[in-house]
N, C-alpha and C positions, 0 to 999 in steps of 0.2 A: 260744825266745821273743824277739821283737825288742825294741829299746830305744825309749824315748819321751821326749818333751820336754814338760813342763808350763809353759805360758806364763801367768805370774801378771799380773794387771792390778789389779783392785779387790778382791783377795782375798789379802792379805799374811799368811798364816798356814799352818801345817803340820798342822792338825787340823780335823776336820769340814769337809772341803774336797772338793767333788764331783769336779772334774777330777782332782785328785791321787789320790783314792781309785780312780777307774776306771783311771787310768794304771797305778798300782801293781799293781792286780789283773790287768791284761792284759799287762804287759811285764816282761821280765827285769831291766832297769835303767831308772831314771827320773831324768832331769835336770830341774832347775827353773831358770827364767830370769825376770827382770823387766827391762823396757826403760823407761828414762827417755826417753819418746817426744818427739822434737824437734818433731813436728807439733803436739803439745800445748804443750810448754814454750815454744816460740818465740812462741806467741800470748800469753804472759803478759808484760805490760809492766812490772810490779812485780818486780824481781829479788830483793826481800826478801819472798818469798811463803811464808807459813807452811805452806801445803799441801805444797810441794815439800820443805821441811825435815821435816814430819811423815812423808812417804813415805820419805824418805832414812833417818831414824832407825828407822822400822819395818822397812825392808828390811835395815838393818844388824843389828837384833835377830834377824831371821829367818835371816840368814847365820850368825850365831853359833850359833843352834839347830841348823842343818843341819851346821855344822862339828863340833859335838859328836858327831854321828853319823857322821863321816867323809865327809860329803857337803858340798855348798856351794850357794849361790844364785849363779848367773851374772848379774851386773848389767851391762847394756849401755846405751849412750847413742847414740841415732840414731833414724831413723824405723822404728817397729816393723814396718811392712809390708815393710821390707827386711831388718831385722836378724833377724827370727824365721826366715824361710826360709833365710837364710844360716847361721845357727846350726844349724838342723836338718840342713843339708847337712854342716857341719863335724862334727857329732856322729854323723852317719850313723844318725839315728833314722828309724823307719818312720811315726811319727805325732806330731802336736802336739795336746795336750789343753789346753783353756781353758774358763773358765766364761763363759756367755753374757752379753753386754751388750745393752742395749735402746735406746741412743741411735743415731739414724740415722748419725752420723759413725762411730761404733764399729762398727755393722753393716757399713757400707761398707769400713772398714778390715779387718774379719775376712774379708769376701768376697774382698778383694784378696789376703790371705794365703792363703786357701783355694786360689785359682787358682794362685798361685805354687807352693804346695806340690804341687798336683796335677800341675803341669808337671814336677815333679821326682820324681813317683812316690810322693809322701807324702800323708798325710791330715790333716785338721783336724777334730777332734771337740769339740763344744761341749755344755756341760751347764748345767742350771738350778742356781744356787747362791746368788745374792744376794737372791732373793725366795722366799716360800713357795709362791705360785702365779704362773704367768707366762702371757703371751701369750693363748691361748684356753682356759686351764684354768678360768676363771670367766666364764661367759657367761649371758645372760638366757635364758629359756625359748625365745625366738625365735632364739637363736643369735647374738645381737648383743653387743658389749661394753657394759658398764654406763657410763652417764654420770652417775649419781647414787650417792653413796657409801653411804647407808644400805642399800639393797637389795643393793648389792655386798658390804658388810660382812656382811649376814645370810647371803648365799650362801657367802661365804668361811668364816664360822664353822661353817656347816652341814657344810662339806666337811672342815674342819680336824680332824685326828685324830692320835694318836701316830705313825701311819705317816709323815705328812708332816713330823713334827718330830724324828724320830730322826736322830742324828748319823751322818755317814760315818765309820766306824772306821779312819781312816788309820793310827793308831798300830800296828795289827796288822801292817801291811805295809811299814813304813818301812825294813825290811831290804832292800828292793828299790831304795832310793836308790842312784844311781850313785856310786861313790867318786870323790872329786875332791880334789886338793890345794887349799889356799886360793886362792880366786880374787880378783883385785883388784877393788876397788869404787871407782868414780870419786868424787872429793871433791865436796862440794856446790859448791865454787867452780868446779871444772872443768865442772860443768853450767851454769855462768853465773849461779848464784844465791849468795846470802849468808845468813848466819845472821840469824834474826829474834829476837824476844823469846819464842820458844816455851819455851825452858828457864826463863826468868824467870817465865813464867805457870804453871810447874809442871804443864803438861798432860801426863799419862802417854801415852806413845807405845807402838806395837807391841802384841803379843799380851799381854804381861804388864800393860801399861797398861790395856788393855781389860778384862782380868779383874779388875784392881784396882777399876776404876770400877764394874764390874757387881756385884762383891761388895759394895761400898759401897751401891749403889742398892737391892740386895735387902733391906738392913736398913731402907730407907725407903719401899719400894714401896707398902706399905699406906696411906701418907698421900698418894700421888701425886695422887689425884683432888682433894684439897683444896689441895695445895701447888703444883701445877704452873703455876698462873697468876701466881704472885708472884715476880718476878725477884730480889727482895732476899733470898729464903730459898733454901735448898738443897732444891729440890723435884723437879728433873728428873734424868735419868739421866746427862746429859753424854756419851752414847755416840754421838751422831750422826756425829762424824768417824770413829769406829772402824767403824761400820756402812758409812760411805762408802767407806773403803779396806779393808774386810774384814779387820781385825785380830781380829774376833770374828764368829762365825756367826749369822746371823739365826735359824737353827733353835734354837741354844742359848738365845737371848733369848726367842723366842716359846714354847719348850717350857717354860721357867721360868714365864713369865707365864700360859700356859695351865693349867699344873698348879695354880697359886695361884687361878686363877678357879674351879676346881672346889671350892675350899674357901670360896667366897664373898668372896674378897679383892677389894674394889671398886677399889682403886688398881691392882691387876694387870690387871683387866678394861679399865680405861680406857687403861692403857699398851699392852696388846695391841691395842686399838682404834687407837692411833697407829701401830703397826707395820703394821696392815692398811691404814691410809691410805697408807703408803709403797708397798705393793703396788699399791694402787689407781692411784696416779700413774704407776707403771711401766707398767701395762697401758694406761692412757690414752695414754701416749707411744708405746707399741708400735703402737697402732691409729691414732694421729694423728702420724706422723712429721713432718708439716708444721709442728707446733708448734715445732720447732727453728728454723724459719725466721722466727719472730716472729708467727705467725698467731694470731689470737684463736680460741679454741675455739668460741665462738658467733659465727657469721659476721655476725650482725646488729650486733655491736659492733665490727666491723672498722674503721669509719671515724669513730670518735669524734674530735671536733675539740678535742683537748687544747690548752691554751694554751702549755704548754712554755716557761715564763719561766725562762731560764737562771739568773739570779741567785737565784731561789727554789730551783732544783735544787742550786746550789752550797751554799746555806745548809743545805739538807736533808743533803747529803753530809757537810758539816763539823760538824753538830750545832750549828748556830747559827740555828735557826728562831725562837727565843724561846718555844718550847713545851717545858718542862723534860723531860717524859717522852720526847718524840720525840728531843730533843738528847742525853739520857743514853743512849738506846738506840743512836743512831748513833755516839756516841763509844765506846761499848763495842765496836761492830763494828770501828771504825777501830783501836782500841787492842789488841784481842784476836783479831779474826777470828771471833768468836762473837756471836750475839745470841739472847737468850731468845725462845722461840716466840711468847709472848703479845706481846712487843715487835715481833716481825716483822709481826704483824697490824696493830698500831697504826701503825707507821711507814709501812707500805704503804698503808693507808687514807688516811693523812695526805697522802702524796705524790700520790696519784691524785685524792682527793676534796676535799682542802682546797687543795692547791697546783695542782690540775688539770694534772698532768704525766703523760705517757704512762707506763703501767705498765712498758713495755719498758725505759725509762731506769732505773727502779729495779731491775728484774730483772738488767740488765747490771751495775749497781753491786754488787749482792749477788754476782753471779758472780765479780767481781774480788776481793771482800773475804772472803767466808765460807770459813772453813777446812773446813767441812762441805758445801761447795757440791755439789749434785747437781741436774743439769738438770731431772729429772722433778719433784722436790719443789719446787724453786725456782720453776719455771714454773707448777705447780699452784697454789702459795701465792699468787704475784702475780696470776694470773688470778682466783682466788677473791676476793682483795681488791678487784680492779678490777671485779668482776661480769661478766667476759667469759668465765669458764672454766666447766668442768663442775661442777655442783652448787655454784655460787658463791653468795655472799651476794647478795640483790637489790640493785639499784643504789641504791635509796633508803635502804639501811642504811649509815649513815656514822658511824664512830666519833668520839665527842667526845674529843679528847686529854685535856682537863682531867678529865672524869669517869672516863675510863680510868685516869688517874694516881691519882686519889683512891681508886679501887676496888682497884687492884692494887698500889699502892705507898703505902698510906695514910699511913705515917710518913715517907715521902720518903727512905728509907734508900738506895734504888738511885739516885735522883736526886743525893743528896749525894755518892755515890761517884764519879760521872762528871761531874757539874756542880758542882764544889766552890765556885765563885763564889756559889752559892745556899745553901751549907751553913748560913749564919747565920739563915736564915729559919725560921719556926716551921712546924709541920706543915700548917697551913692555907695559909699564904702560898706555900709552896714549889711547889705545883701550878699556880699561876696568879699569879705575882709582879706582873703587870700589873693584876690585877682590883681595881677599886674596891670590890667587894662586901665585902671584908674590911677596908677602910680608908676614912677620909674622903677620902684622897687616894692616888692610885697610889704604890706603892713607887718607881717610876721617877721620879716627880715629886718625891719626898722625897730622891732621891739615894742611896737604899739599895742599889739593884741596878743602878747605871748601867754596871757591867762586864759586864752580860749583855744580849744584844740584846732589843729590843722585838719582839713577834710580828710575823712578816712578813705575816700575813694575819689577818683576823677570821673565826673559825670560823663564826659565824652567817651571815655574808654569803657565804662560800664554800660553805656547805652549800646555799644556795638556787641558787647558780651551778652546782654540780655536778648538782643535780636537772635544771635547764634543759639542761645539756650532754648528759645521757643522754637526756632526753626528745626533744630536738630533732635528735639525731644518730644515732639507732638506725635501721639499715636494716630494712626489712620482711623477715620471715623467708621 
């Protein structure tokens, strides 16, 4: 039997791993490699990037796990499309195994690697791993991809069964790992990056970190449907970054949720629904690769004449809009790289329909800042908020930031954490410190909150302008 190389990308684990399982089953010895791809890293302008540090820490943990078995993870730094064929040649393997990616740039990279390997007489084999159903596995009766989530979800759930949720039993075959002496791993600084506040945030990394978070969430999952919308309480799983980089398997998560739904666990059913949204956005991107070029999913919304007022955008980025819930959310993002999902919807709606700024500006800012950034979900979420995407909210649905704040942070706990200059206000004042409805005179005029900016816009006025913008600038279908 020949040897093989498993090329890890967004799947930094040694268990329940499709490509690794198939390679171990088919070959005498199997090597594992990860590439810090300069084609990706060179595009990152912030060299204190939490994502790179998270990957580095997770790769180091995986190395240690493999070393305990007498193997190792080969970690490279360079262009993956060049490094992988070169490594395959050095190791004299007959094939490279990897899990399939769905972003157009990744598909192009994989095709380049396939061609390079073919010229050397080697093969590239790709497998489904990061989703439950991919590509054309869930289609309408007419054989078309779904553009609306609910019928997609229904078809997904109808097909979902224990067969699709079973783990790949890699542990049975890890004896096939190629023995290696300890391999050097480039330091974070040698990659051109520096440490962030990741450790101070106490965000667990790697396979062990993912399992720790999942075990904790399973104790709370039955309350998920009630708790998930409130950013000040511990209601969500916090597993998004681990799903993004594959330190835990989507099958493990979905299997646990699916089993609990069989017992009537409402929280698990809602969480499984969120995992299906993730699949949905991946299949949308697969069928609409032009989305990566900034195209609106709905062509009639392509030419919206956004105002794109730069000072307002800068205020939004900095968390200085004068709207406390928006500012708290943006400061959470800037300080931690994470933002609660309810807040992502609020700040996206605010940017597009209050500030009248192109959704692509916000999409790009999130791409720079989110530690769990995933193009498919990020694009899907922004186009949903902007009413330009598949199954998006109608353009006339515009979140009121004050009422959203009062509903989902009623005691202002989240706001007080990230906008401490408002901490002295009472629970009514903190949602709208400018509002005279609570006072004979605005707090700003009393000098109480002068260290916090006045609202950059009037929501009621912007609501009317947003409606006019969409009505007057929509192209005919």
